N, C-alpha and C positions, 0 to 999 in steps of 0.2 A: 456617792462617796464624798466625804468632806475634803476640802482642800486646805493647803497651808502655804501662805506667801513667804518667799525668801527674798530679802534684799541682797542682790548680788554685787560684790565689789570686784572691779576689774584690776588686773595687773598688766600694765602696758596695753598694747593693742590686741593681743591674741591670747590672753589667758585671764583666768579669774583667781581671786585669792583662795588659798587653801581653806580659810575659814568659811568661805561660801560653800565649798564642797562638803564641809562638815555639816553646815546648816541643811543642805539638801538631804544628806543622809539622815539627820534627825527628823526632818520634815516628813519623811516617808513613814515614820511611826504614827503620824497623826492623820495622814491622808495623802492626797495627790499634790505633790510639790509644784508650785508655780513660781517661777523666778521673775524678778523685775530688775532689769539691768540698763544702765545708761551709757551715754557716750558713743552712740552709734556703733554698737558692737559688730565685730566681724563674724563671718560664718564659723570661724574656729571657736570663738567664744560661745556661740549658740550650741555648737556640737559638744563642747566641753560641759555645758550645763545639762544637755540631754544625756550625756554619758553617765551623769550622777543622778539621774532620775527626774529631771524637770519635765513635766508633761506639757507645760506651756511656758512661753517666754514672752513677757511684755517688755518691749524695748523703747527707749526714748532718747532723744538727742539734745534735749534742752535742760537747763537747770542742773547740770551734772554735779556741780560743786556747791549747791545751795540746799542745806537741810530743810529750810522752810518750803521751798518748791518741791523737793523730793517728797516731803510729807504729804503735800497736796496730791502729787502723782500717786503715791502708794494708797492714799485714802480713796482715790477714784477707782483704782484696781480692786481694792477691798470691797467697795460698794458693789462692783460688778460681780465679783466672785463669791463673796460671803465666806471668807476663810474662818476656820476655827482659831487660827493663830497667825501672827506675822513674826517671823524670826529675823533678827538683825544681829550682826556680830558686835560684841561688847567692845567699846573703845570710845574715845572722846566724841568723835563724829557720830558714831552709831547711837550713843546715848542721847545726843542732841536731836537726832532724827526720831528716835523712839518716843521721846517725850512729846514732841510736836504731833506725831502721828496718833498717839493715845488720846490727846486732846481732840484732834479732828474726828476720831472715831467714837469719842466718848466711851472709852473702854479702859480696862485695867492694864497696868504695865508691871512687868516683873523683870528686874535687871540682874545681870551677873549669874545666870543659870549655868550650872556645870553638867546638867543632863536634862533630857526631856523624856517624859513618859506619856503614854496615851491618856487622853482626858480633855484637853492637854493639861499636863501637870509639869511645872518647872521645879527642878531640884537645885537648891542653893546651898553653898557652903558658908556658914555664918559663925559668929562668936569666935573670931580668929581661927577659923577652920576646925573648931571643936565639935560643931554640930552640922547636920544636914537637915534641911527642912524642905517640905514639899508644899508648893503654892499653886493655886488655880485662880483664874479670873471668874467673876460672877456672871459676865455677859456672854454673848454669842462669840465674841472675838477677844483675844488677849494679845498684847504686844510683849514679846519676850526678847531680851538681849542675852546672848550666849557667849561665854568666854571661849576664845580660840583654843584649840587643842583639847576640847572637852570630849571629842570622839574621833575615831579614825574614819576618814572618808571611804565609802564603799560604792563601787560602781554598780549601777543598775540601768543599763543603757536603754534609752527610748528615743523616739524621734519627736521632738517637741513641736507643738503648734506655735507659730510665731506671729505676734501682732504688734504693730507700732502704735503707741499711744501718745497723745499730746494733750497737755493740760495748760491752759493759758495762765501765765504767771500774774499774780496780783501785786499791787503796789505794796501791800503790807508784808509780802514775802521779802521785800528788800529793806525792811526796817533795820535789819542787822546785816552789814556787809563785811565780807572778808577783804581787807585792804592789802594784805601782803601775806606771803608764806615763806618760811625759811626751813627747808628740809634739814633734818639731822644728818650729819655725816656719819653714816653707819658702815661705810665700806661695803664689802661683799658679804658681810654677816647678815643673817636673817633678822627681822625685827624681833625685839625681845619678847613681846607678848604673843607672837605667832610662831616662835621657834619651837621645833620638836625636841631640841636639846639646849639646855641652858647650863653654863658653868659659871658659878658665882663665887666671889671672893669676899672675905671679911677682914676683921682686924688682924687675924692671924697671918694675912699676907704681908703685913709689916710696913709697906710703903707703896708709893705710886709705881716705883720700878718693879716691885713684886708682882704687880698685876700683869706684867709682860708674860709671866708664866701661865696665868689664868687665860690670857688671850691665846697663847700657843695651844693650850689644851682645847679651848673652844674651837679654834680653827681646825685642829686635827679631827675633831668630832663633827665638824660642819654645823656648829651651834652658835648661840648668841652668848654674850658676856653680861653677867649681872653682878650686883654688889649689895652688900648689907648696908644698913643705915650708918653703922659705925665707920665703914670704909668711906662712904660718901661724906660723912661729917668731917673726916680727916682730910677730905679733898684728894683722896688717892684715886678716885674715879668719878666721872661726871654724875651729877644728881639724877639725870634722866634714866640712868641704868639701875636705880635703886629698886630692889625687890622687897616688898613688905607692906604692912598696913598703911603706911604713909607714902609708899612708892607704888610700883606696878605689881599687879597680880598676874602670875604666870601659871600655866597648867601644861608643861611640856611632857613628852613621853619619858624623858630623862632629865633629872635635875641633879647636878653635882655641886655640892657645897664644900668649899675648901677654906678652912680657917674661919668658919662661922660657928659661933657657939650655939645659935638657934634660939634666941629670945623669942617670946611669943609674937612680938611685932613682926619679926622676919617670917616665922612659920605661917602667919596669916596670909602671906603673899605667895607661898609656894606649896602649901600643904596638899593641894589637890593634884600635884604632879603624879604621873603614873608610877614612876620608879625614882626613888631618892637615894643618892649615894653621898655619904658624908665622910670628910677627912678632917680630923681634929686631934690635937695632942692630948686633950682631956677626955678620958673614957666616960666621965659623968656629964659631958656636955649635953644640953637638952636636944640638940639636933639629932642625936642618936635615937631619941624616942620616936621620931617620925621617919627615920631612915630605913630603907629596905636592906641596904648594905652599908656597913661602916668600917672605916679604916682608922685605927688609933695610931697616929704617927705624924711626923713632920711633913707638911705638904711639899716642902722644898726637896724632900727625898722621894716622896710617893709619886708626885706628878712627873718628874723626869723619868722615873721607872715606867710609869704608865705611858708616857709619850714614846719611849723606846719600844714598848710592846705593841703599841698602835702602829708604829712605823714598820715593824716586822710583818704585820698582818695586812697592811694596805698595799 
């Protein structure tokens, strides 16, 4: 039976990222999932990986924050196991790791997949979300990065075989060094690219103060806040929360767009969302072309009514 490697990302000491559980679910379509996790993981982390189908877990305690050394580690595991694919969550660090790994394995790389099919075949959303294409690597192994929220994690409990692996770091691995990190102040809200619910505001919000209403709705739904390019250009909301072709790409279960007309640049960043709800005063706004549910109305009337209803049901 073929195997599929999954690079596991940890959250704190005793859990793994939801995106990792999604990758394990997708990996089961291709073969036997094998997880590679760093940072000297606890038994809780190992059990969590096993609960979502990891038949084996390779763990390491060195080079946890260095993509070059991580690539060397993953390449060593790949040479031992001969996987048909290596799955990594899409993101800045994930893409840096994937590129280095593809070079080490001398294999193809496919980025920003939104689905995985047996083959392995990666499904991508391209052309500002207007097309879906299927791509496959030509060699025995392919490296694929997958957007978070592309699938729902499914439990498939097993007891994984655990092995510790150590690969000696080389001097060239340190050619690029991370000299400092400044975490974004996101409060208690989930990360934008990993949130299952995203509430975004656009020019229709009218001001930076108006985004307070967007934040209230996001908090009521347990989601993240996003913004259109128009809103960030006006400096109503920080640029790092921009959703769109020149911002972040999101694929939540629920995407609620308030006061966003839906230019193609914005739709490119959210079109793969599972369910799209749009609120806009213009019945001909392009956002309604991709919305599953639409409300033609003033967001300053619609959202307070929605918050009131949510309050009754919570």
